[in-house]
C-alpha atoms as one frame of an Amber mdcrd trajectory, in Angstrom:
protein
 122.957  17.545 123.402 120.050  15.552 124.758 119.054  12.027 123.797 115.395
  13.040 124.065 113.339  11.991 121.061 109.881  13.596 120.962 107.076  11.155
 120.346 104.966  12.511 117.507 101.665  10.671 117.210 100.739   9.243 113.865
  97.193   9.542 112.512  97.380   5.777 112.045  97.660   5.345 115.833  93.931
   6.138 116.178  91.742   4.471 113.536  88.850   6.833 114.382  91.051   9.938
 114.289  91.702  12.465 111.581  93.748  11.350 108.565  96.306  14.047 109.445
  97.714  15.876 112.443  96.291  19.240 113.519  98.806  21.673 115.015  97.835
  24.999 116.594 100.278  27.868 117.110  99.402  31.172 118.759 101.301  34.460
 118.784 100.953  38.159 119.407 103.488  40.877 118.626 106.329  39.401 116.604
 104.195  36.497 115.433 104.669  37.239 111.739 108.389  36.544 111.930 107.865
  33.332 113.928 105.099  32.138 111.602 107.251  32.871 108.555 110.150  30.840
 109.949 107.810  27.966 110.752 106.260  27.956 107.270 109.678  28.191 105.611
 110.506  24.823 107.174 107.429  23.037 105.825 107.197  21.140 102.572 104.521
  21.724  99.944 102.518  18.831 101.400 103.358  18.767 105.112 100.726  16.148
 106.018  99.189  18.300 108.732  96.751  21.128 109.282  98.480  24.131 110.804
  96.263  26.638 112.596  97.929  29.992 113.180  96.104  32.151 115.707  97.028
  35.781 116.283  95.938  37.986 119.137  94.607  41.167 117.487  92.219  43.970
 118.270  88.842  42.804 116.885  88.547  46.072 114.946  91.946  45.598 113.297
  91.968  44.108 109.795  94.521  41.306 109.673  96.899  41.061 106.737  98.474
  37.893 108.106  97.034  35.442 105.535  98.116  37.399 102.431 101.544  38.115
 103.923 102.177  34.476 104.811 100.786  33.041 101.575 103.314  34.982  99.476
 106.231  32.722 100.322 104.538  29.612 101.672 105.110  26.358  99.811 101.858
  24.893 101.131  98.356  26.291 100.506  97.030  28.818 103.003  93.867  30.750
 103.697  91.966  32.708 106.288  88.991  31.620 108.349  86.626  34.518 109.073
  85.408  35.158 112.599  82.270  33.432 113.704
């Protein structure tokens, strides 16, 4: 086991920064399972904005937001293209 402790910045470290952390996660095939595991570990108010980005065919209708929002403790939604 390593003694490494990741340094997670606090929004309070930068007075001109956002009042919360923004975390981006990208995935392709198999992303639903990974996203679900990630969301299962978050509290109802995680104190961060989590952006989940999936690589899809632009003509494919994504069902990711409704699938993930079923079991998520925190609020979720979809941002349309554009």
